[in-house]
N, C-alpha and C positions, 0 to 999 in steps of 0.2 A: 499678506505682504504683496507689494508690487512685484511684477515679474522681474527676476534678476537677470534675465537674458540680455545680452548686449549692453552690459554695464548700466542696467536700470534706465535705459534711454527713454522709456515712457514716463518715468518719474519726473515730470516737469511741473511748472507753476500751476497748470490747469489741474493735473491729477492731485497735486499736493492740496490744493484748495478743495477739491472734491472729497478727499479723505478727511480734511479738517471739518468740513460741513457734516459729513456722515458721523463723525465722532463727537460732535457737539450735541449735548442733550439738555433738555429743559424740563422743569416741572413748573408749569404756569409761566410766570415771568422770571423765575430764578433759573440760572444756568447751573446745572449740577456737574457737567463735564464739558470742558473746552476741547476743541480740536487740536490746537497747537499753541505753544508758548511763543509769543513774539516779543521777546524782552527788548528793552531799550539798552542794548549793548552792542558793542562793535564787533569784537572777534567772533563771538558765537551768535551774532545777530545780523544786523543790516549790512555790514561790510561784505558778507558772502553773497547776498543778493546783488549788490552793486557790481562786484567784480564778475560775477557770473553773467551779468547783462552787458559786459563790455565797458563798464564805468570804472573810474578810479577815484581815489581820495585826494591824492596830491599829484602834481605833474612830475615828470621824470627827475628834475633836479630839486624837487621838494621845496619850491619857492612859491607855489600857488595852490590853492584849494580848488579841486575840480569836481566835487560832488554836486555842484549845481548844474552840471551839464546834462543833456537829455537822457543818456543811458542810465546815469545814476539816479536821476529824478524818477524815471519810470520804475526802476527797481525799488526805490524807497516807497513809492505809491503802492506797489504790489505788497511789499512787506507790511506796511502799516494797515493795509486793508483788513488783515486778520483781526486787528484790534477794532477797527471802525465797524466791521460787520459782526462783531460779537463772537468771533470764533476763537479768540484768545483772551486770557485773563488780563484785566487792566492793572494799573499800578497798585491800586488799593488791595486787590486780591493777592498780588505777588508779595506785597508787604506782609500780609497776614500769613501766607505760606509760600515759601520760595519755589522756584520753578522745579527744582529737583524733587522736593517733597511732594509737589502736586503730581508729578509724573509717577512717583513711587506709590502714592496713595490712589492712583487711578483717576485723578481729577482732570487729567489732561492726556491727550493721545499722542502728540508729537512734541519732541523737545530737541533742541540743538545742543550737542555736547561736544566736548573734546575728549581725546583719548584718556585724559586724566580723570574723567568722570566714570569710565567704564567699570573699574574695579568696585567703586562704591555702589553703583547700580546693581552689580552682581551680588553684592552682600545684602542690599536692601529690598530689591524686588523679589517678592516671594509669592505673590498672589496671581501673577500672570506671566506669560512669555513675552519677551521683547527682542528686538533685533535692530540692526543699523541699516539705514539707507543713505545715499549721498544727499548733499545739498540739492534741492530740485533744480533741474535744468531750466535755464532761462530761454526766452525765444531765440537767443543767439546760438543755442545748441550747446552751451557750456555749463558745466557744474563746477564752480570754483570754490575752494575752501581757504580760509585764512589761517595761516600757521605761524608759529614762532617757536623759539626754543628758550630754555632757561639755563643759566650757568651758575656754578658755585664760586663764590668769591671770598676773599679774606680782607677784612678791614685793614687799611694801611697802618693805623695806629694800634693794632692789637698787641696785647701784652703776652699772648700765648701763640706767637707766630709758628713755632715749631709744631705744636700740637694741632693748630689749625691747618697747617700744610699737610700733615699726616692724614687728617680727616678728609680734606678735599682730594688728596691723592687717592685715598681709598675709594671715595665716591666715583672717581673717574676711572678706576681700575676695572678689570674684567669682573672680579669678585663683587665689588660694590655695585657696579652697573647691573650685574646679573640679579641682584636682590630686587631691583625695580621690575625687571622683566618677569622673573619667576613668581613674584607676589602679585602680579596683575595690577601693579600700581600705576605705571605710566610707561610709554615706549622709551627705552633707553636710547641715548644718543650714539652709543657705540654700534658700529656695523656688526660686530661679532656677538653682541648681546641683544640687540633689537629683536631678532627673530624669536627670542624667548617669550616676549609679550604676545606673540601671535600663535602660541600653543593652541592647537585645534581642540583641546579639551576645555579651553576657556570660552565662556559665553561673551558676547553673542555670536551666533554662527557667522555673521557677516563682518566680523571685526577686521578682516583683511582689507576692507575698504579704507581703513585709516592709513595703510601703507600704499595701496593702489592709488589713492587720491593725492598722494604727495606730488605726483607728476602733474596734478591739476590744481596746484595751490598757488597762493600769492603770499609773500611775506608781509607780515603786519607792518604797515607804514609807520616809520619812526623818524624822529629828528632828535638830535642830542641837544641842540641849542637853537631855538627854544625847546624845552622838554615837550615831548609828545602830549603829556598830560594836560598841558596848558591849552593847546588848540583842540584836543579831544573833548575837553569840557564844553567848548563852544558848540560842537556838534551835538553832544548829549543834551545840552540845554535846549537847543532848537528841536531835536527829536522829541523831547518831552512835550514841548508845545504842540507839535504835530500829533503825537499819539494820545495825548490827554486832553487837548483843547481844540483839536481839529484845525490847527494852523495850516495854511496852504504850503505844500511841500516846496514848490519852486521859490516862493517868497522866503521861506525859512532858510533854504540853502543859499539863496542869494545874499541874505543877511549874514549867514555864517561865512561866506566867502569874503565879504568886506572885512569882517573882524579877523579871520584867520590869515588872510593875506597880509594884514598889518602886523600880526604876531610874527609871521614867518620873516617879515622884513625888518624885525627888530623894533617895531614901533609900540610895543607894549600890548596889553590886553584891551 
């Protein structure tokens, strides 16, 4: 494990790449173990690299796309380099076996996860020890993680409103919230039950990073109208061309900006 002194300050882009290279193994031309998963995903993927490097996805008032600016482009180039250098499984390999399954089976050494993945990994990883480290520090000296929360809602037209309310009220109560924490499922949103998830008897030993890094986090960028999913698809489509066909990052993000700025301005897809 990287030295945990000083908040893993040495765990930067350079060291992360070194570890990924060391954990990439080949038999002839076939890669039998990859160093790191570099999924074409936002929250547990490239957004973390972008924000760590001082980039952003949208401007402050969420009217313009900003991932074509230098800090973001530099971060994206670093992130996709794992794919381009053969240190991360490609789309075909990930379709055959998902990222989590590849990690559990020992086919990949590093994987980006959220707190919601921890309990499952504790159940499934039986052949080796594993632990958590932060998102690697960018040249800016920052290690930023993308976070968001989930809420329980009731459909406006439900025919069982009373029962639905009782259920949602229980989920938000101390007792209901404690079930999540005590079962190692996910970090509860209540301040009085969240500490249950950080029980020192639960693996991994460094799970406290999920709480500590809350102060080094960015909220997932969202818009209500247009829905975030609309403009997010443009990013994912361009990232697919970058990661699978080698499209130039700057060109891809410039094209994404043209399309997304129109979407945010209400001009359609």
